[in-house]
C-alpha positions as CSV (number, residue, x, y, z in Angstrom):
1,M,9.4,34.4,0.7
2,K,11.9,33.7,3.7
3,L,9.7,30.7,4.7
4,I,9.6,29.2,1.2
5,R,13.9,29.5,1.7
6,L,13.7,28.1,4.3
7,I,12.2,24.7,3.8
8,G,14.4,24.6,0.6
9,I,11.8,24.4,-2.3
10,S,11.6,27.1,-5.2
11,P,8.4,30.3,-5.7
12,L,7.0,28.8,-8.6
13,L,7.0,24.8,-7.1
14,A,5.6,26.7,-3.8
15,L,3.2,28.6,-6.1
16,L,1.9,25.3,-7.9
17,L,1.4,23.6,-4.4
18,I,-0.9,26.5,-3.1
19,L,-2.8,26.5,-6.3
20,A,-3.2,22.7,-6.0
21,G,-4.4,22.5,-2.5
22,I,-6.8,25.3,-3.5
23,S,-8.1,23.1,-6.3
24,Q,-8.3,20.2,-4.3
25,N,-10.7,21.6,-1.3
26,C,-14.0,19.8,-2.5
27,T,-17.4,19.4,-1.1
28,A,-18.7,15.8,-0.5
29,G,-20.8,16.7,-3.4
30,G,-17.9,17.1,-6.1
31,K,-18.2,21.4,-5.5
32,R,-15.0,22.9,-5.4
33,A,-14.2,25.7,-3.7
34,A,-11.3,28.1,-4.2
35,A,-10.9,29.3,-0.4
36,A,-7.0,29.8,-0.2
37,S,-7.4,30.0,3.8
38,D,-9.3,26.6,4.2
39,P,-7.1,25.1,6.3
40,N,-8.4,21.7,4.9
41,A,-7.7,22.7,1.5
42,G,-6.2,20.1,-0.2
43,R,-7.9,17.3,1.6
44,V,-9.7,14.4,0.8
45,A,-13.1,15.1,0.8
46,V,-15.3,12.6,3.1
47,P,-18.7,12.0,2.8
48,D,-21.3,13.1,4.3
49,A,-23.9,10.7,6.6
50,A,-26.0,10.4,4.4
51,E,-23.4,9.7,1.9
52,L,-22.2,6.9,4.0
53,A,-25.2,5.5,4.5
54,K,-25.6,4.8,0.6
55,M,-22.3,3.3,0.1
56,P,-22.0,-0.3,0.2
57,G,-20.2,-1.7,3.5
58,I,-18.8,-5.2,4.9
59,E,-22.6,-6.4,4.9
60,T,-21.7,-7.0,1.3
61,V,-18.6,-8.8,1.9
62,L,-19.6,-11.0,4.9
63,A,-22.8,-12.4,2.5
64,H,-20.6,-14.7,0.7
65,P,-18.5,-16.8,3.4
66,I,-16.3,-19.6,2.2
67,L,-17.5,-22.7,3.5
68,P,-16.2,-27.0,3.6
69,Q,-18.8,-27.2,0.4
70,H,-16.9,-24.8,-1.4
71,R,-13.8,-26.7,-1.7
72,E,-14.2,-28.5,-5.1
73,L,-14.5,-25.0,-6.5
74,Y,-11.0,-23.6,-5.1
75,F,-7.4,-24.4,-7.3
76,D,-3.8,-22.7,-6.9
77,C,-2.0,-21.0,-9.9
78,I,1.0,-22.7,-11.8
79,E,3.8,-19.3,-12.0
80,N,4.3,-18.5,-16.0
81,S,1.3,-21.0,-16.7
82,A,-2.3,-20.3,-16.9
83,G,-2.7,-23.7,-15.9
84,I,-4.1,-24.7,-12.2
85,T,-3.3,-27.6,-10.0
86,G,-5.0,-28.6,-6.3
87,L,-5.0,-25.6,-3.9
88,R,-2.7,-26.6,-0.8
89,A,-1.7,-24.4,2.0
90,Q,1.5,-23.8,3.7
91,F,0.4,-21.7,6.2
92,A,-2.1,-23.1,8.4
93,E,-3.2,-19.7,8.3
94,F,-4.5,-19.4,5.3
95,D,-6.3,-22.7,4.6
96,L,-9.4,-22.0,3.5
97,F,-10.6,-25.4,4.5
98,P,-8.8,-26.4,8.0
99,K,-10.0,-29.5,9.6
100,A,-10.9,-27.8,12.8
101,P,-12.6,-24.3,12.9
102,H,-10.5,-21.3,12.6
103,N,-10.3,-19.1,15.5
104,D,-11.3,-15.1,15.0
105,R,-10.5,-16.0,11.6
106,E,-12.7,-16.0,8.6
107,F,-12.7,-16.0,4.7
108,Y,-15.3,-14.8,2.2
109,L,-16.1,-14.2,-1.4
110,A,-15.7,-10.4,-2.5
111,E,-16.2,-9.5,-6.6
112,E,-14.9,-6.2,-8.2
113,A,-15.5,-5.7,-12.2
114,G,-16.5,-9.5,-12.4
115,W,-12.8,-10.1,-10.8
116,P,-12.9,-12.2,-7.7
117,F,-11.1,-11.8,-4.6
118,V,-10.5,-14.0,-1.2
119,V,-10.5,-11.3,2.0
120,G,-9.4,-12.8,5.0
121,Y,-10.5,-11.4,8.7
122,H,-8.0,-12.3,11.3
123,G,-9.5,-11.0,14.8
124,R,-12.9,-10.0,13.9
125,S,-13.3,-9.5,17.6
126,R,-11.0,-6.5,17.4
127,M,-12.7,-4.6,14.3
128,Q,-14.6,-2.2,16.8
129,P,-15.5,1.4,16.0
130,G,-12.3,3.6,15.7
131,R,-10.0,0.4,15.7
132,T,-7.0,0.5,13.2
133,V,-7.3,-2.3,10.8
134,L,-4.1,-3.1,8.6
135,V,-4.9,-4.4,5.1
136,G,-2.9,-6.2,3.8
137,L,-2.2,-6.9,-0.4
138,R,0.5,-9.8,-1.2
139,G,2.2,-8.8,-4.8
140,E,3.5,-12.2,-5.2
141,A,3.4,-15.0,-7.8
142,S,1.1,-16.9,-5.4
143,G,-1.6,-16.5,-2.4
144,F,-1.1,-15.6,0.6
145,H,-1.6,-19.3,1.5
146,K,2.2,-19.4,0.4
147,S,3.2,-16.1,0.1
148,A,7.2,-15.3,1.1
149,A,5.7,-12.5,2.9
150,T,2.8,-14.1,4.6
151,A,4.7,-14.8,8.1
152,S,5.4,-10.7,8.1
153,F,1.9,-9.9,7.9
154,L,1.0,-12.2,10.7
155,R,3.9,-10.6,13.1
156,L,1.9,-7.5,12.2
157,Y,-1.3,-8.9,13.2
158,Q,0.2,-10.7,16.6
159,D,2.7,-7.8,17.6
160,L,0.1,-5.1,17.4
161,P,-3.1,-6.7,19.4
162,A,-4.7,-3.3,19.2
163,A,-5.3,-3.8,15.7
164,T,-7.3,-6.1,13.6
165,L,-5.7,-7.7,9.8
166,V,-7.4,-7.8,6.8
167,T,-5.6,-9.7,4.0
168,V,-6.8,-9.2,-0.2
169,D,-6.2,-12.2,-2.1
170,E,-6.2,-11.7,-6.1
171,Y,-8.2,-14.5,-7.9
172,R,-9.6,-15.0,-11.1
173,Y,-12.3,-17.6,-12.8
174,V,-10.7,-20.1,-14.6
175,D,-13.8,-21.6,-16.1
176,K,-17.3,-21.7,-17.1
177,A,-19.8,-21.8,-13.9
178,T,-21.2,-25.3,-13.6
179,G,-23.9,-25.7,-11.5
180,G,-24.6,-21.7,-10.9
181,K,-20.8,-22.2,-9.7
182,K,-17.7,-20.9,-10.8
183,P,-14.4,-22.2,-9.8
184,L,-11.6,-20.0,-9.1
185,A,-7.7,-19.7,-8.1
186,P,-5.0,-17.2,-7.0
187,I,-3.5,-15.2,-9.9
188,C,-0.3,-16.0,-10.5
189,H,1.5,-12.4,-11.5
190,R,3.3,-12.2,-14.8
191,G,1.2,-14.8,-16.5
192,R,-0.3,-14.6,-20.0
193,Y,-4.6,-16.0,-19.2
194,P,-7.3,-16.5,-21.5
195,D,-8.5,-13.1,-20.8
196,R,-5.4,-11.5,-20.7
197,Y,-1.9,-10.8,-19.6
198,I,-1.6,-9.9,-16.1
199,N,1.5,-8.0,-15.2
200,T,1.9,-6.8,-11.7
201,E,-1.4,-5.3,-11.9
202,S,-4.9,-6.3,-9.9
203,P,-7.5,-6.4,-13.3
204,G,-10.0,-6.0,-10.1
205,F,-8.3,-2.6,-8.6
206,E,-8.9,-1.2,-12.2
207,N,-11.5,1.3,-12.6
208,D,-12.1,2.3,-9.7
209,G,-13.1,-1.3,-8.0
210,G,-10.2,-1.3,-5.5
211,K,-11.2,1.8,-4.0
212,R,-14.8,0.4,-4.0
213,L,-13.8,-2.9,-2.0
214,L,-11.5,-1.2,0.4
215,W,-14.8,1.2,1.2
216,R,-16.8,-2.5,1.6
217,L,-13.7,-4.4,3.8
218,T,-14.2,-2.3,7.8
219,A,-16.8,-3.0,9.6
220,H,-17.1,1.2,10.8
221,R,-14.8,3.2,8.5
222,N,-12.1,2.2,10.2
223,P,-8.8,4.0,10.1
224,V,-6.4,1.7,8.0
225,I,-2.7,1.2,7.4
226,I,-2.3,-0.3,3.8
227,V,0.7,-2.7,4.0
228,S,1.6,-3.6,0.6
229,Y,4.5,-6.9,-0.6
230,S,6.4,-6.5,-3.8
231,N,3.8,-6.3,-6.9
232,A,1.0,-4.8,-4.6
233,T,2.7,-1.1,-4.8
234,T,1.3,-1.1,-8.1
235,P,-2.7,-2.0,-7.8
236,R,-2.4,-0.3,-4.1
237,N,-1.8,3.2,-6.0
238,Q,-5.2,2.9,-7.7
239,L,-6.5,3.5,-4.6
240,L,-5.3,6.9,-5.2
241,D,-6.4,7.7,-8.4
242,R,-6.2,11.3,-9.5
243,R,-8.4,13.0,-12.0
244,I,-6.1,14.5,-15.2
245,R,-7.3,18.0,-16.6
246,K,-8.4,17.9,-19.9
247,G,-6.2,17.9,-22.9
248,Q,-3.3,17.3,-20.2
249,Q,-0.7,14.5,-21.6
250,W,2.5,13.5,-20.0
251,D,5.6,10.9,-21.4
252,F,6.5,9.3,-17.5
253,K,8.9,7.4,-18.7
254,H,11.1,10.2,-19.8
255,I,10.7,12.7,-16.8
256,K,14.0,14.9,-16.2
257,D,13.0,17.0,-13.5
258,Y,11.1,14.6,-10.6
259,K,10.5,17.4,-8.1
260,S,9.7,19.6,-10.4
261,F,7.4,17.4,-11.9
262,L,5.2,16.6,-8.9
263,G,4.5,20.1,-8.6
264,E,3.2,20.2,-12.6
265,Y,1.0,17.0,-11.9
266,L,-0.2,18.9,-8.4
267,L,-1.7,21.6,-10.1
268,N,-3.2,19.9,-13.5
269,T,-4.7,16.9,-11.0
270,S,-7.3,16.5,-9.2
271,F,-9.0,13.9,-6.8
272,P,-12.3,12.3,-7.8
273,E,-14.7,11.2,-5.4
274,G,-14.6,7.6,-3.8
275,V,-11.1,8.5,-2.3
276,Y,-11.1,6.3,1.4
277,P,-10.6,9.3,3.2
278,F,-9.6,7.5,6.5
279,I,-6.0,5.8,5.4
280,K,-3.7,6.3,8.0
281,G,-0.6,5.0,6.8
282,F,1.7,2.7,4.6
283,I,4.2,0.2,4.9
284,D,5.9,-1.1,1.5
285,M,7.9,-4.2,1.6
286,E,10.2,-3.8,-1.2
287,G,8.0,-2.2,-3.7
288,N,8.2,-2.6,-7.5
289,Y,7.3,1.3,-8.2
290,E,6.8,1.7,-11.3
291,V,6.8,5.4,-12.4
292,N,3.7,5.6,-14.6
293,K,0.4,7.6,-13.4
294,P,-0.7,5.5,-10.3
295,F,2.9,5.9,-8.8
296,W,2.4,9.9,-9.0
297,D,-1.0,9.2,-7.8
298,M,0.9,7.9,-4.6
299,L,3.3,10.9,-4.5
300,A,0.9,13.2,-4.8
301,Y,-1.1,11.9,-1.7
302,I,2.0,12.0,0.2
303,K,2.6,15.3,-0.7
304,L,-1.0,16.6,0.2
305,E,-2.3,14.1,2.5
306,V,0.7,12.6,4.6
307,E,3.7,14.7,5.1
308,R,1.6,17.6,6.8
309,D,-0.5,15.6,9.1
310,P,1.6,14.2,12.3
311,E,-1.1,11.7,12.3
312,K,-0.2,10.0,9.1
313,F,3.0,8.3,7.8
314,F,4.7,6.6,5.0
315,Y,7.4,3.9,5.2
316,S,9.1,2.0,2.3
317,A,12.0,-0.2,2.5
318,A,14.1,-1.8,-0.4
319,R,17.4,-2.9,-1.4
320,I,19.6,-0.7,-3.7
321,D,20.6,-3.8,-5.9
322,K,16.7,-4.6,-6.6
323,Y,16.6,-3.6,-10.1
324,D,12.8,-2.8,-10.3
325,A,12.9,-0.8,-6.9
326,Y,15.5,1.3,-7.1
327,A,15.0,3.3,-9.6
328,G,11.2,4.0,-8.2
329,H,12.4,5.0,-5.0
330,L,15.0,7.6,-6.4
331,A,12.3,9.0,-8.1
332,M,10.5,9.3,-4.7
333,I,13.5,11.0,-2.7
334,A,14.0,13.6,-5.7
335,A,10.5,14.3,-6.1
336,L,9.7,14.5,-1.9
337,D,12.9,15.8,-1.6
338,L,14.4,13.5,1.3
339,T,17.8,13.6,2.4
340,G,19.5,10.8,3.7
341,V,21.8,9.8,6.3
342,E,23.1,5.9,6.2
343,D,23.5,4.0,10.1
344,A,25.9,1.8,11.4
345,D,24.0,-1.0,9.6
346,G,24.7,0.2,6.2
347,V,21.0,1.7,5.9
348,I,20.5,4.9,4.4
349,R,17.2,6.2,5.4
350,F,15.8,8.8,3.4
351,T,12.8,11.3,5.3
352,N,11.0,14.5,5.2
353,D,11.4,17.3,7.5
354,R,8.4,16.1,9.9
355,Q,10.0,12.5,10.0
356,N,6.4,11.1,9.0
357,V,7.5,10.1,5.5
358,V,10.7,7.8,5.8
359,L,12.2,5.3,2.9
360,D,15.2,2.6,4.0
361,L,17.4,1.8,1.6
362,V,19.9,-1.2,2.3
363,T,23.6,-1.0,0.6
364,N,24.9,-3.6,-0.6
365,P,26.6,-6.4,1.3
366,Y,29.4,-6.5,-1.3
367,E,31.7,-3.8,-3.4
368,P,30.1,-1.6,-4.8
369,F,28.3,-0.9,-1.9
370,Y,26.3,2.3,-3.2
371,R,25.3,1.4,-6.5
372,G,22.5,0.2,-8.0
373,T,21.1,-0.2,-11.7
374,S,20.2,3.5,-12.0
375,G,23.9,4.4,-10.5
376,D,25.6,5.6,-7.4
377,I,23.1,6.8,-4.4
378,R,26.0,8.7,-3.2
379,K,25.6,10.9,-6.5
380,L,22.6,10.7,-7.1
381,T,20.7,11.8,-3.7
382,R,21.6,14.2,-0.9
383,M,23.0,11.9,1.7
384,Q,25.4,11.8,4.4
385,V,28.0,8.4,4.7
386,Y,28.3,6.6,7.9
387,T,31.6,7.7,9.0
388,G,32.3,5.2,11.9
389,K,34.9,2.6,12.1
390,Q,33.0,-0.1,12.0
391,I,29.9,-1.0,9.7
392,K,27.8,-4.3,9.3
393,R,26.1,-4.3,6.1
394,P,22.8,-6.7,6.0
395,R,22.4,-9.4,3.5
396,A,18.6,-9.5,2.6
397,T,17.1,-11.1,-0.5
398,H,13.5,-10.1,-1.8
399,F,11.6,-13.0,-0.2
400,K,13.4,-11.7,3.3
401,M,12.8,-7.7,2.9
402,G,9.1,-8.7,4.0
403,D,10.2,-10.3,7.4
404,W,13.3,-7.3,7.6
405,T,10.8,-4.4,6.6
406,V,8.4,-5.4,9.5
407,E,11.2,-5.5,11.8
408,R,12.9,-2.5,11.2
409,V,8.9,-0.4,11.3
410,L,8.6,-2.0,14.6
411,T,11.8,-1.2,16.0
412,T,12.7,2.4,14.9
413,T,10.0,4.3,14.2
414,N,6.9,5.2,16.3
415,F,4.6,4.5,13.8
416,L,2.9,1.4,15.4
417,E,3.0,2.4,18.9
418,S,-0.3,3.0,19.6
419,L,-0.9,-0.3,18.2
420,K,1.3,-2.2,20.6
421,Q,-0.9,-2.2,23.5
422,A,-4.2,-4.5,23.8
423,P,-7.2,-1.9,24.2
424,L,-8.4,-2.4,28.0
425,E,-11.3,-4.2,27.1
426,I,-9.3,-6.8,25.1
427,S,-7.2,-7.4,28.1
428,L,-10.1,-7.6,30.2
429,A,-11.7,-10.7,28.2
430,R,-8.3,-12.6,28.6
431,I,-8.2,-12.4,31.8
432,Q,-11.6,-13.6,32.4
């Protein structure tokens, strides 16, 4: 009881978390044990060697390289339209059909549930056993070839020589196949297509498609850090999908007490099979969180898998005046019981006790500094306002938050420190 008071949670929530941890402890075959004394209770079950051998791997992706002769099949999307146009890359690194071959960069076509993905491998030589893989999700009304966050992903790849980068670009088939070939184009979010209206979701991630794809992206079941920009946080959360207890229903749009609800959600849900067990961390660049089931799946994962493991982390950055990001971040702060401190740059950093869950909220560069569409953050959270004499509030837009986030996570956290030094074998190769 003293420990419960010390960490600041109610006895009811503590009981809910204990029971959720017990129900989470499962074997690779899906059998669940109720041993509360098990230190691994609540962890994602790692399939055994026999099951891993049966799961499809990177060879299923590498079997479909994008080659020069495929140029006529690739088009570009037009924002707010189902129309297509010629594919032009604003970033040479994402030119699918360069005049000269890319150096250590290759693109492949993958598919889930009838929806195509262009998978880019940047630094194939770096994908060695045990190496960390940055999985990039772009989440914008264009592909990586012209996304506002593309330079941010490339900076991570350049500044972290011990990691490799795999980019996942959402595409759709635009016409019937001719001669066995299907033309395709990137998905422009918030567009109405003949198949369906696509808002912020990725259709290929639905029905466990995203989870299956993640298993196939790495060569050695590598640890991954998932980096998401803007709308990409919506499909990303489907990678953490939980099973709701039969008969249980909630109205996710009308939750009054986020912290209590998270405890209730943990008690009445469990991890289904297939969640990738080697997720090391998350970096969210102004994610447009929708407070829906996938959102609570993400919070449940943070609570059970990230918070108590010092080797894992969750980092997110957003501006208070971003209307579709502010409300979600407030819900996260309340549900995870985070506390904030404002610095001399006008950034409020919310953290948990272990400091491995970090949310950086950028105050407005104008009056009112602390108010967004959901209200004044000083009244809605537990935070300390900066009391120094001078404060320089940053001016950032949504399209610059990718660069801002990368700079912030690289320079003000230690989450990526182990990836900043090139491994010995790569360093020697450069010398030779």
